[in-house]
N, C-alpha and C positions, 0 to 999 in steps of 0.2 A: 864555726862548728867543724870538728874534725872527727874522723873515725879513730877511736882509741883502741878498741878491742872488738874482735869478732871471733867466732868459734866454729869448729867442726866437731861433730860427735864421733867418738872413737870407741871401738870395742875394748881396747887394751891400751892404757895410757903409756906404758913402758914400750910396747911395740911401736906405738905411734911416735913416741919421742925418737926412737932409733930411726924410723923411716924419715920423719920430717927433718931431722938433723943430719943423720949419716948419709941419706940418699938425696933428699931435696936440697940440703945445704943451709937450712935455717939454723939459728943458734938458740939454745935455751935461755930464757929470760927469767922466768919465775918457776919455782918448784916448791910449793908450800903444801904440807900435809893437811888434808881436810877429812879426817876420819879414814875411811877405807880408800878414798880417792885423793886427788891432789889438784891444787890450782896450778896447772902446768901450762906455761905459755912459751911460744917461740917467736922470734923476730928475724927479719932479714939482717944478715951481717952488714949489709950496705946501709942500714938505717936502724941501728940498735935502740934508738929512742922512738921509733916509729910505731905503726900499728902492730899490736900483738895478736897472735893467733892462739886462742885457748884450745887445747886438746881436751875437749870436754867429755867426761864419761857418758856413755850412752844408756844409762840405766833407767831413765824415765820411760814409762810404758808407751808414750807417744812417739818415741824416737825410732824404734825399729820399723813400724809401718811407714813412717815418713821416709826414712833412708831407703827402704826396700823399693818404694814407689819411685824415688828419684833414680836409683840405679837401674831399675827395670826400664825406665823411660830414657835412660842415657843422659840425665841431667846432672851436671857437676854441682857439688855442694859449695865449691869455692873456685875462684879464678885467680891465678898468680901471673904477674907480668914477668916476662923474660926478654932478654935482648934479641934472641934468635930462637924461635920455636924449633926449627929443624935441627939446629946444633944441640939444643937441650934434649930434644927427642932422642937423638943418637946417643948422647951421653947417658941418659937415663935408661934407655933400652939396653945399653952395654952393661948397666948395673943390674939388669934383670927385671926392670919395671915393666909391668904389663899395661899396654895402651889399649883403650877401647875405640879411640879415634886417632889415626895417624895425622900428621900435619895436614891441615886443610886451609887453603887460601879462600877468604871470603871478602873480596874487595881489598880494602886496605888492611885487613886484619888476618893474621894466621893463627890458628888454634890447634891444639891437640888435647886429648883427654886421657888421663891415666887413672889407674886403680891404686889408691893409697894403702892397700892391704889392711885397712882398718874399718872398712865398710862404706867408703866414699869414692866417688869419682871426682877428680880434680882437673880443672882446665888450666893449661898454660897458654899464654897469648902474647903476641906482640903486634904493634901497629907499624905500618911503613912510614 
């Protein structure tokens, strides 16, 4: 068994696509019209056939209270692996990304948490 697809709820799919591709560096995999919304997925350029991230519309009534609670408590909606959290933090901060947690070493793991501009906190992490 493998993880094939996971998702983050986003306020605006086009804005999310720009952020996740233009800033974070993912690449668009699927963009299929589904009425007013789209089946819109991105993947790592390092693994184009790997796990897809669905940029899922946040229209369901349960989504807003859920995301609001996560953000208020500082809980990331997703975690992405990077080779070097400090280097990625500096790169992203240079692009204007707002971080809610600067790089923090926790034993063998270093993490940082950023705002994806679409209603979510996202963690980046690497292990020593």
